[in-house]
N, C-alpha and C positions, 0 to 999 in steps of 0.2 A: 212301797216305789219308790221307784227309779228317779233322779232326776232326767234320763230322757224323757220318760212317761212325762213330768211336768212340762217340759220344754216341746212335748208335741203336742198339749195342751194349748200353752201357749197361740200358738201355729194356727192350730184348729181354732183358736176363738179368732185369733185374724184373719182368717183365709174366710171363717162363715159369714162377719159382720164384714168384709168387704163385697163380697159376692150376692150377700143380702142385702146390704145400700142396694147395688146397679140392679140388682136384682128389681127393686123397689122404684131405685129412678127412669126401670125400661118399662114398668108398667105405667107409670103414669107420663112416661113423653113419648114413647113406644120407638121402635127403631133405634134402637142405641147400640143392642147386642146383635152378633149375627143368629142367624138361625140353622138350625140342625133339623132337617124337617119337618120346617115349619113350626120351631119350637124356640124364643130363644134360648141359645146356647147357658148365657148366665144363670135362668131357672133350673138349665141341667145341672150344672157348676155344681150350682146352691143346695143343691137335694144334694145332690154325693158327697158332700161338703157334710151335712146335716146326719146323712147318716154313718160316715166316716167318725164321727162323730161320737155317736151311738153305740159305734161298734168298738172304739175307744175304751170310751166310760166304765162297760160290757168288761174287759179284761181276759175275756176265758179264748180257749186255746183256739175255738170255731172264731169269735167274731174277731180275734187278730189276723188272723189268717183272709177275714169278708175286709176286714181293714182295706186290705194292700189290693183287691181289686176293687174296692169302692175309689181308693185315690186317684187309680192307673185311671178310671174313666175321665177325671177332669186334669188328670195327667196330660192325656190324649187330648183331647181338643184344645186345652193349650197348648202341646205343642205342634199339633197342624196349625191351630191362631202364628206362633212364632215363628214358621216356617214359611206362612202364609206370606205374614209382614215381610222375612227377611227378602221374601223375593219381590216385596217392591209392590204387591197390592196392600192396598192397607183396609182391613176387615177388622182388628180388632179397637173397641173404646179406648181412649187414654185416660191417660190422667190427669188432672191441670196441667203438670208441668210438661207433656206430651207424651212421655211413656206409656208405649202401650201396656195393654191389661195384663193380655196373655201371658209378657215377660214377668211380672211378678208373680201372673197363675203357675206357671212352669214351676218358678224356683220357692213358691209355697208347696206345690207338691215332690218337689226333690226332694225340696228338707221334711217335708209331713213321714217320704219313705227312708228313711237316712232315720229322721229318730226314729220313729215306732221300729225299725231294726234293731238301733242299737240298743232300746230298750228290754226288746226281748232276749 
């Protein structure tokens, strides 16, 4: 296993932990995450990061292809959130310092796509 494989594991662990914590917070307090078809976006992002983690762990040709699609979904959600934030409409949850989490999610997704590509 290459260095990029393990870098991807670390980034995935960070993404899964962060989106899981945000999902738990939304579950307890409600209305923290924007909704997509009535479901909090953070739940969707968490589920897709978990599935991408499984695909990365399996590390077969089929699971490696699936990985890219699984990471593309949260990347698209983060991209839409980032564009919306930049247009002046606040929709993304914020960190304690006020940074929109969709910016962080987009960065993580792009990093995950790049490190996986490099590991192959």
